[in-house]
N, C-alpha and C positions, 0 to 999 in steps of 0.2 A: 242512402249515402248523403252525408252533410254537403252542403253547397260549397264549403270552403275547399274541399278537395277537387272541385271542378274548376277552380280559378287557376288559370295558367300562371299567374304571377306568384302564387303561393307555391306551386309545384317547382317553378324555376328557382325560387329562393331556397327551397329545401335541398335542391341539388347543388347550388352554387355555394351556400354557406360553409359546408365542410371543406370545400376546396380553398376558399378564402382563409379559413382558420388555419389550415396547414401552411399556406403560403406565408401568413403573418407569423406563425411560430418559427419557421426557418429563417425568415427575414430578420426578426428580432435577435435570434441566436447568432446570426452572422454579423449583425451590427454591434453587439455588446460583448461577444466572447473574445477572450485573449487568444491570439494565434499561438500555436505550439512552436517552441523554439528550443535550441540547445541550452543546457544548463550553463549559467554564468559563474565563473570562479568567484568564490567568496559568498555565494548566496546559499540559503538554506531551503530545503525542499522536504515536504512530508512524504513518508512512505505509506501506501495503503496496505492495511493488514488484511490478508486473504481470509476467506471463509474457513479454510482448513485450520486456522489458528483457534477457532472456537470449540473444536472437538479434539478428542484424544486420538490424533492422527499421526503423531510422531514427528511431524514437520510443519513449519509455519512459513508461508510464502509472503514476502513483502514486495510491493511493486511501486514504481513511479516511472512511467514511460518505458524506456528500454533498460532501466535498472531493475533487475529481478534478483532477489536474495532469498535463500532458503535457510532457515534457522532450525537446527536439530538439537535435541537433548541427548547427551551421551549417557550410556548406562551407568557410568561412575558418577554422574551428576554434573558434568561440565556441559559446555555449549559448543556447537560447531556451526559456522556460518559459511555458506557456499554462494558464490556470485558468478555471474556470466561475464562481468566486466572486472578488470583488475582494480582492486581497492588500495588506497594509500594507507588507510588505517581504520581501526574499528574500536569504539568504546562501548562497553556494556555495563549497565548498572542493574543489580538484582534488587528488586523491591523499590518502594517509594523513597526510602532514605538511604539506599545503597550508594556507596562510593563508586564512581565509574572506574572500571579497570580496562586496560588495553588488552585486546585480544592479540594473540601471537599468530603470525602467518604460518600456515601449515606447509606451504610450498613457496618456491621462489617466484611463482607467477602472480601471487596476490589474489588468487581465486578462492582459496580455502583458509579459514581462520578458526582458531580454537581458543577456549578459555577454560581453565580448571576452576571449579566452584570455590567461592570463599567460604561457603557454609554448605552443609549436607541437606539442609531443608530447602524445599522448592518454594521460591517466592511467588506471590500472586501475579506479578508482572515484571517485565524487563523493559528497560529504557535503552535504546540503541541509537548510536550516532555513527554514520559511515562517511568516510571522506573519499571522493572519487574526483580526480583531476581538479582539485581545489574547491569543489562544491561539497556541501554537507547535506546528507539525507538523514532524517530522524524518524523514530517511531516509538510508540509505547505498545508493547506486545503482551497480551495475557498469556500465561504459561499453561493454559488448559491443554494445549496440544502435547505437552510433555507428559501428561498423566499425573494424577495425584497418588501419593503413596498411601 
């Protein structure tokens, strides 16, 4: 056995170094991370596109904190958006150069929104803007989840 493994200082350093690395990692995270807080009216926030949007799953989930949206493709070619929070309004643009169209509330609670398609062809992506209590949430969503004809 090499003599380096018999030195008590080397053994101590090998045991303490990983602990110090973890302490430093969490200390830097606590020092530089922005604390989570409520959305401010008039501010824009991105929505994270869920992993089910990359596959032919029939539904695409979008999230940002407690804002959870589910986007579905209608059989006729339209779109349906479901939310767990009441939405003030929804704009949806089909494709890169598509003109944003306002989705229509499917019920009086503002939890379900629908949009009939402008064209029968499935665009490559959708651009979505949702307004909740004066804050805007946005995302660019691939339409892979809706299936390709």
